[in-house]
N, C-alpha and C positions, 0 to 999 in steps of 0.2 A: 442810774440819779443817785451823785454819791453827792451834791449840794442844795443848798434848799436854793432856787430861784426868785428871790425876794421881788423877779416882775408878772413872774406863771401867776395868771386865772385862778390855778389849780391852792385849795387855800396849803396856808405853811405847815397848819399839821398834821395835814393831809402830806405833802413831801416823806412828811417826815416819816410814817407810815408806811413810804412805801421803799427807805431807806433801810429801815430797819425789818421793813418782812425779805426786802433781796440778799441782808444779811443772813438772815436766818437761813431762806433758801438755800443759800449756795454754800451753807453748810460754816462760814465765814461765826458766827454765833450758832452751834453745835447743841442738844438738846438738853437741861439742864443748865445750860450757861448762866451768869451772869445778866445781864443786859446793861453799857452803861449808864451812869445814876444820870440824874437829873444835869444838878450841875457841871454834871461832862457833855451832855447831849446842848446841856442850852451855851456854852463853851467853843465850844466844838462848827456847830452850828448859825450861832449866832443868832438863837431863840430864848423866846421868854419860857421863864419856867412853867407860862398858862397854857402855849404852847407846847411844850414838850410831853408836860403832862395831856392831852387832849391828845395827842397824837396817840401818846404808852395805853392810856386807857383803851385807846380805838383795840387796840391789838388784844389786850386781853379781854376786851370783851367778846371775841370775837374768835376767846381760845386759843391763842397764838404766844403770848405771852400769859405766867401765870406769873402771883405776885405771895409773897411771904413776905410777915405782917415783921418789923426789925430787922431784915434780912435782904431784902432788896425785888426784884426781876428780877423772870428769870426764862428760861425760852422752854416752850412748852411741844409734848411730844405732838407728834404726827397725827391730827383725824384720819380715825378708819374710814374705810367707803362703806357706808351699806348696801349690802346688795341686793337689788331690787328684781329675785327672783326669789323662787325654792329652793332654799335652803336650810340647813341647822345652825342653830350658833355653830356647835360642837366642830362642825365641817369647816365652819366661816376663817373660824379662829386658828383652826390645822393648817388651814388651807397660808394664812398667813403666815406663817409659820411660829402662830401664837399657840398657852397650854390653854388652853379652854379648860373651866368651874365648872362647878354647879352646886349652892349649898339652900337642903331646900328650907326653904320659912312657911308652908302650910298645902295639906290636901286633903280634900272633901269632897264630898258628891253631893250631889244639891241639886232638884226637881227643878226643871225648866221652864222658864222664867220667859213673858209675852217675845221678850226680841229678843232670847236664846233659840225657843221653841222660832222663831222662822228664822231665828240662820241656822237651825242643827235644819227645818222643816222636818219638823219629829211634834208629836203632841204634850202642848202646856203639860208638866210634871213626870216628866223625862229625866231620866238619873242624869244627870251629866258631874265626867268628875272635871275638877278643880287644879290642876297641882301652880302655885307657885314655888320658884326658884329666884333665886338670887344668882345671877350670870357674871361669870368673870372672869382672864385675861390673863394674863404671867399674874394672874394673886387679886389683877387689880377690881373692883366694882365697874361692872361695862351698863348691865342693865337688872332691872325687875321682870320674870316673865310669867305670864300669867297664860297658862293652859290649858281649855276648855276643852273634852273629848268628853265625844257622845258613848257611855259608859257601855254602850251592850258590847261596839266593838271591841274593852279594851274590859274585861269584865273586875280581874283583880288586878288592875296593873297603878292602886295605890298601898297595893300590900309588897312589892316589889320595890327594892331601890335605888333610888335612881340620882341622888346623888356623885357630880363629876361623872355622871354618866349623859350623850346625845340619849332623848325623850322618842325623836327621829327614826336611831337607831334597835330601838328599845321598843317604842309599836311596828316596828317595822321585823326586827325579834322573832320576836317573843308573837304575833298580834296575828302576822304577814298584812298589816299595812303602810304599802308602797302610794305616797304621796305623789299624783302623775298632773295636780293642776293644782290649780286657787286665785284668789287676790289677796292684793296686798294695800292702803290708803295709809300714808306717814302724816300724821297733825303734832303741831306748835306746842307742846304745855309747858305748865309748870309743873316744880315737882314738891308735893302732899307733903309731911312730915313724917311719914310710916318713910316711903320710900325713900326720900330727903337720907331719912339716916342710914336705911341700908349700903343707897351708891358713897357714901360717903360726903356730901356734894349741903350744899347753905339751900334751904324750904326757902322755896317759891325761886329755887333755879333751874333756869330754859329746860327742856326734854324734847326728846321725839316721842311720840306714841305713835306704836302704830301695832295694827289689828290687819292681821293677815289668818284669810280662809284656807286653810286643805284639803280638796280632794282626794277621793281615793276611790275609781273605777266610778267617779260621779257622783258619790253619795261625801255632801262634806260631817271629815271624821275632826279636824281638830279647830275651833277658834286660838289662833293669839292676842292676847291682846299686852306686847310687850313696851315699856316705858324705859329709852334709851337714853343715857347721858348724852346732851347737846355737845357738850365743849370735847366729848369724845371721837366723835360719829360727826361726816359729814355724810349728805346726798350729790350725786353724782349721779348724768345721765348725758346718752349720747344723742346729738341734734343731727337733724340733716333737715333736707326740703320735703317740701309730699313728695309723691307724684305726677306727674302735668296730668293734665283730661285732655284727652283728646276730641 
């Protein structure tokens, strides 16, 4: 689509969205390039400023464009597909050709409350290590990661250097913990003031909250609760027909 069809049942702002999206995906508008101004888009496609703004706002809300006050609207970097498998952040970023980073935010040991006791299938009060880190890719903040680890499996973990290291790698190399199974849920959420500050996004921005249990030899060894920037991540999965029953 390169023109606006006034007779189409598709709203004009959505037709403009499709045109701009095609320009982005074909690299006619590369990453960080400025899109035409509202005045230019109005003149080029015969649209009102309100319609143009609605179409551009749609792409901004989807994370395909971003605004810089006083400068204009620019093409955002493509979102990273969130892996739906048991893999560390470090391994995932390296596989994408990006430089992973980890900045220590907090580390402590707490007695398991009722929720953690259920997750780890241990008694109330069992020591649980909590490691909070800001995960970065090529220096850009991507996620706030909160790892809960059964302290008996990694007794002196909190004394070790974890900045810019794979936690899974440390657990495997030092403590012999190899995660071979697990489960994960993904929920939509809003960034609170603390996470927003670390992720460098406005408070209340959309985020993806991942809760993942990692098992080693049938034992729940780690519970990860991570807050990811929704403007930098998307979830993709393959679909197929269920097998036909005979």
